[in-house]
C-alpha positions in Angstrom: 0.0 0.0 0.0 1.3 3.4 -1.0 1.7 5.8 2.0 -0.8 8.6 1.3 1.8 11.0 2.8 3.9 10.7 -0.3 1.1 12.0 -2.4 0.7 15.3 -0.6 1.3 18.2 -3.1 4.5 20.2 -2.8 6.3 17.6 -0.6 8.8 15.3 -2.2 9.4 12.9 0.7 8.4 12.5 4.3 10.4 13.1 7.3 11.4 9.7 8.7 9.5 10.4 11.9 6.3 11.3 10.1 6.6 8.5 7.5 6.9 5.9 10.3 4.0 7.4 12.2 1.8 7.3 9.1 2.9 3.7 8.6 1.7 2.8 12.1 -1.6 4.5 11.4 -2.0 2.4 8.2 -1.2 -0.8 10.1 -3.9 0.2 12.5 -6.3 0.4 9.6 -7.1 4.1 10.1 -8.7 6.0 7.3 -7.2 9.5 6.9 -10.5 10.8 5.3 -12.7 9.5 8.1 -10.7 9.2 11.2 -11.9 11.4 14.1 -10.9 11.7 17.8 -13.2 9.7 20.0 -14.6 11.3 23.1 -13.4 9.1 26.0 -14.2 11.3 29.0 -16.9 13.9 29.7 -19.0 15.5 32.3 -18.4 14.6 36.0 -16.2 11.7 35.0 -13.8 14.0 33.2 -13.8 16.5 36.1 -13.2 13.9 38.7 -10.4 12.2 36.7 -8.4 15.4 36.0 -8.9 16.8 39.5 -7.2 13.7 40.9 -4.5 13.6 38.2 -0.9 14.5 39.1 -0.8 17.1 36.4 -3.6 19.1 38.1 -1.1 20.4 40.7 1.0 21.8 37.9 -1.7 23.6 36.0 -1.1 27.0 37.7 2.5 26.8 36.4 1.4 25.9 32.9 -1.1 28.7 32.8 1.5 31.2 34.0 4.1 30.1 31.5 2.0 29.3 28.4 -1.7 30.0 28.7 -1.6 33.6 29.9 0.2 34.5 26.6 -2.2 32.3 24.6 -5.4 34.1 25.5 -7.1 36.8 23.5 -6.5 36.5 19.8 -3.1 34.8 20.0 -4.1 32.1 17.6 -2.7 29.5 20.0 -4.3 26.7 22.1 -2.5 25.0 25.0 -3.6 21.5 25.7 -2.6 19.0 28.5 -3.3 15.3 28.1 -2.7 12.2 30.1 -0.4 9.3 29.2 -3.0 7.7 27.0 -3.4 10.8 24.9 -6.7 11.9 26.3 -6.9 15.7 26.5 -7.7 16.9 30.0 -7.4 20.7 29.6 -7.7 22.8 26.4 -7.2 26.6 27.0 -6.2 29.7 25.1 -7.6 31.7 22.2 -11.4 31.5 22.6 -12.2 31.8 18.8 -9.6 29.2 18.0 -10.9 26.8 20.6 -14.3 27.1 19.0 -12.8 26.2 15.6 -10.9 23.3 17.1 -14.2 21.8 18.4 -15.0 20.9 14.8 -12.1 18.4 14.7 -12.9 17.3 18.3 -9.8 18.8 19.7 -11.6 19.1 23.0 -11.3 18.0 26.6 -11.9 14.3 27.0 -11.1 13.4 23.4 -8.5 10.7 22.6 -5.6 12.1 20.5 -3.3 9.1 20.7 -1.8 7.7 17.6 -4.0 4.6 17.9 -7.0 6.9 17.7 -6.2 9.6 15.2 -2.8 8.7 13.7 -0.1 11.3 13.4 -0.4 14.4 15.7 2.0 16.1 18.0 0.4 14.9 21.3 -0.1 11.3 20.1 3.2 10.9 18.3 5.2 12.6 21.2 3.7 10.0 23.5 4.4 7.2 21.1 8.0 8.2 20.7 8.5 9.6 24.2 10.2 12.8 23.1 9.2 16.3 22.1 8.4 17.1 18.4 6.6 19.3 16.0 4.0 18.3 13.4 3.4 20.7 10.5 0.0 21.0 8.8 0.0 18.3 6.1 2.1 16.0 8.2 -1.0 15.1 10.2 -2.5 11.8 9.2 -6.2 12.9 9.4 -7.2 15.1 6.5 -9.5 17.3 8.7 -6.5 18.2 10.9 -4.1 19.2 8.1 -4.8 22.9 8.4 -3.4 22.9 11.9 0.2 22.6 13.3 1.3 21.6 16.7 4.2 21.1 19.1 4.1 18.6 22.0 6.4 17.3 24.7 5.8 14.4 27.1 5.8 15.0 30.9 7.5 12.5 33.1 7.5 11.4 36.7 11.1 12.3 37.8 11.1 9.6 40.5 10.0 6.7 38.3 10.6 7.9 34.8 7.0 7.0 33.8 5.1 9.2 31.4 2.5 11.2 33.2 1.1 13.0 30.2 1.8 15.4 27.4 1.9 19.2 26.9 0.8 20.6 23.5 0.6 23.9 21.7 -1.7 23.9 18.7 -2.6 26.6 16.1 -1.2 27.8 12.8 2.4 28.3 11.7 3.2 30.1 15.0 2.6 26.8 16.9 5.6 25.3 15.2 7.9 28.4 15.3 11.7 27.8 15.7 11.6 28.6 19.5 8.3 26.9 20.3 9.7 23.4 21.0 12.3 24.8 23.4 9.6 26.8 25.2 7.4 23.8 25.6 10.3 21.6 26.7 11.3 24.2 29.3 7.8 24.3 30.6 7.6 20.5 30.8 10.7 20.5 32.9 9.2 23.1 35.3 6.0 21.0 35.5 8.0 17.8 36.3 9.8 19.6 39.1 6.5 21.1 40.4 5.0 17.6 40.6 8.0 16.1 42.3 8.3 18.8 44.9 4.5 18.8 45.6 4.8 15.0 46.2 7.9 15.3 48.4 6.5 18.2 50.5 3.3 16.3 51.0 5.0 13.1 52.1 4.0 12.2 55.7 6.7 12.4 58.3 8.3 9.1 59.7 5.8 7.1 61.8 6.0 7.8 65.5 4.1 6.4 68.5 0.5 7.3 68.1 -1.0 10.0 70.3 -4.4 11.4 70.6 -5.3 13.0 67.3 -5.1 16.8 67.4 -6.0 18.7 64.3 -3.0 20.8 63.3 -3.1 23.5 60.6 -1.0 22.7 57.5 2.3 24.7 57.4 2.2 27.4 54.7 4.6 26.7 51.8 6.3 29.1 49.5 7.5 27.9 46.1 10.5 29.8 44.7 12.6 27.2 42.8 12.8 28.0 39.1 10.2 30.8 39.4 10.6 34.5 38.9 7.6 35.1 41.2 6.5 33.2 44.3 3.6 30.9 44.9 2.2 30.7 48.4 0.2 27.6 49.3 -1.9 28.1 52.4 -5.1 26.7 53.7 -5.7 24.6 50.5 -5.4 27.6 48.2 -2.5 29.1 46.2 -1.8 32.7 45.6 0.9 34.4 43.4 3.3 36.8 45.0 5.5 39.4 43.4 9.2 38.8 43.1 9.9 41.3 45.9 7.3 39.8 48.3 8.7 36.4 47.6 12.2 37.6 48.3 11.2 39.0 51.7 9.3 35.9 52.8 12.1 33.7 51.6 14.7 35.6 53.6 12.6 35.8 56.7 11.9 32.1 56.4 15.7 31.5 56.2 16.2 33.7 59.4 13.5 32.6 61.8 15.3 34.6 64.6 14.5 37.7 62.6 16.4 40.5 60.8 16.7 44.2 61.7 15.3 46.7 59.2 18.9 47.5 58.1 19.9 43.9 57.6 16.7 43.0 55.7 17.0 46.1 53.5 20.6 45.1 52.6 19.6 41.6 51.8 16.7 42.8 49.5 18.1 46.0 47.9 21.9 45.9 48.6 24.2 47.8 50.9 23.4 51.4 51.8 19.7 50.9 51.0 17.4 53.2 53.0 15.3 51.2 55.5 12.4 53.5 54.6 12.2 51.8 51.1 11.9 48.5 52.9 9.2 49.8 55.3 7.1 50.9 52.3 7.3 47.5 50.8 6.5 45.8 54.1 3.3 47.8 54.2 2.3 46.4 50.7 3.3 42.9 51.8 1.1 43.1 54.9 -1.9 44.3 52.8 -1.3 41.4 50.4 -1.2 38.8 53.2 -4.1 40.2 55.2 -6.7 38.5 53.1 -4.9 35.3 52.2 -2.5 34.5 55.0 -3.0 36.8 58.0 -1.0 34.4 60.3 2.1 35.1 58.1 2.1 38.9 58.4 5.6 39.7 59.6 6.3 41.1 63.0 8.6 44.0 63.7 11.7 44.8 65.7 13.2 42.7 64.4 11.3 41.7 61.2 10.4 38.0 61.6 7.6 35.6 60.8 5.1 34.8 63.5 4.7 31.2 62.2 6.9 28.7 60.4 7.0 29.0 56.6 8.3 26.0 54.6 9.8 26.6 51.1 10.6 24.2 48.3 14.2 25.5 48.7 14.1 23.9 52.2 12.8 20.8 50.7 15.7 20.6 48.2 18.2 20.8 51.1 16.3 18.2 53.0 16.7 15.8 50.0 20.4 16.3 50.1 20.5 15.7 53.9 18.7 12.4 53.3 21.1 11.4 50.6 18.3 11.5 48.0 20.7 12.7 45.3 18.7 11.7 42.3 15.6 13.4 43.4 17.5 16.5 44.6 19.3 16.8 41.2 15.9 16.4 39.4 14.3 19.1 41.6 17.3 21.5 41.6 16.5 24.9 40.1 17.7 28.4 40.9 15.8 30.3 43.7 13.9 33.2 42.1 16.2 33.2 39.0 15.1 36.7 38.0 16.0 38.2 41.4 19.1 40.3 41.9 18.6 40.7 45.7 21.9 40.0 47.5 20.2 37.8 50.0 18.6 35.6 47.3 22.0 35.4 45.4 23.5 34.1 48.7 20.8 31.4 48.9 21.5 30.4 45.3 25.2 30.1 46.0 24.6 28.0 49.1 22.4 25.7 47.1 25.0 25.3 44.4 27.7 24.6 47.0 25.6 22.1 49.0 24.5 20.2 45.9 28.0 20.0 44.5 29.6 19.0 47.9 26.9 16.4 48.5 27.4 14.8 45.1 31.1 14.7 45.4 30.9 13.2 48.8 28.7 10.2 48.2 26.7 10.3 44.9 26.8 7.4 42.5 28.7 7.6 39.2 25.4 7.8 37.3 24.2 10.8 39.2 27.6 12.5 38.8 27.4 12.0 35.1 23.9 13.4 35.1 25.2 16.5 36.9 28.1 16.7 34.5 25.5 17.2 31.7 24.1 20.3 33.4 25.5 23.8 32.6 27.3 24.0 35.9 28.5 20.4 36.1 29.8 20.5 32.5 32.4 23.1 33.5 33.4 21.4 36.8 36.7 19.6 36.4 36.5 17.9 39.8 33.0 16.5 39.1 34.2 15.2 35.8 37.4 13.7 37.3 35.5 12.0 40.1 33.0 10.5 37.7 35.9 9.3 35.5 37.6 7.6 38.5 34.4 5.8 39.5 33.7 4.4 36.0 35.1 1.0 35.1 38.2 1.1 32.9 36.4 -0.2 29.8 33.2 1.8 30.2 32.1 3.4 26.9 31.1 6.5 28.9 34.7 7.4 29.7 35.3 8.9 26.3 32.8 11.6 26.7 34.1 12.6 30.1 37.7 12.6 28.8 36.7 14.9 26.0 34.9 17.3 28.4 38.0 17.4 30.6 40.3 18.0 27.7 38.1 20.9 26.5 38.3 22.5 30.0 42.1 22.2 30.2 42.7 23.5 26.7 
């Protein structure tokens, strides 16, 4: 049977990736003229399933990084599906979303390769890597006016595929930077899911005592984020970079900081405390309605109740020797911040991570760290990994090449 892809006007030959996907669709006896995405979930069943799905906890991050820019008349839809290719969320340009309904690109529909043939969400899941599908590369004729970019989302602890993140639209959906954007967002999502799970893990079992209801400790998320997210009382609120800086610094110094010390940590030396006091007024107003128990006290500035952060969680992983999870979760604290106190926290994290890996990490984890921007330029990390590898390991060559490049 001749692959119908080859007959598309204006195209001489298929990309290997697309040709193989079309071949799988043909083997599954799909008809490109009649195939349509079946609706697998709807109504209360859909809502209950996605509310309990691990990806639900990462939707605020996805909306912040992708959906907010895809609203209005952007010509872009952002879709999130599960590991079986069923779309759970479809958000973005309202007019485009209405058009997409005609091809059943809707929440609850099955966009796996087995159901619709070649598409970015389905083929990304089938191959387990990010990719772009341009217009006529789609198997189904009714979809060939659309283009899309999709990346699988993984569980960083098990490696299992949790779902898929997709951008769909016209030519802008497969722009030269779109795949990198979606890949970066998927990495943030994977870290969010991991940290949510680790922070929610119950403490070690102790002797049972009479049950006393205890309020959950508020948590501040600042790893890999330019703004903060405060989780308190079952709700999440976004905080500005400045407010996240202040809360992160006060959380790091439970004994408190003087106005001068906190001003230096936020603004730099010689900062006027009056500038800090004005910001503290705004922070108190922000917290008054969402977390009144966190409103900082004065003289010195300090938090009236403990505040956990995902930065604390990262250090706790290192203390427990959970190097693989720590490396997967590692991300700069408020990367867009230039506050001296935040830069100090970042430096501490880098040093703690590096020292912990050098002290007792396995060779596989050292090699993984050597593939990061910081680890790739660390001669001691590379040398230690090289010493731990067996003499005949095929992985030695790459490490030797990296070391030689640093020494040249």
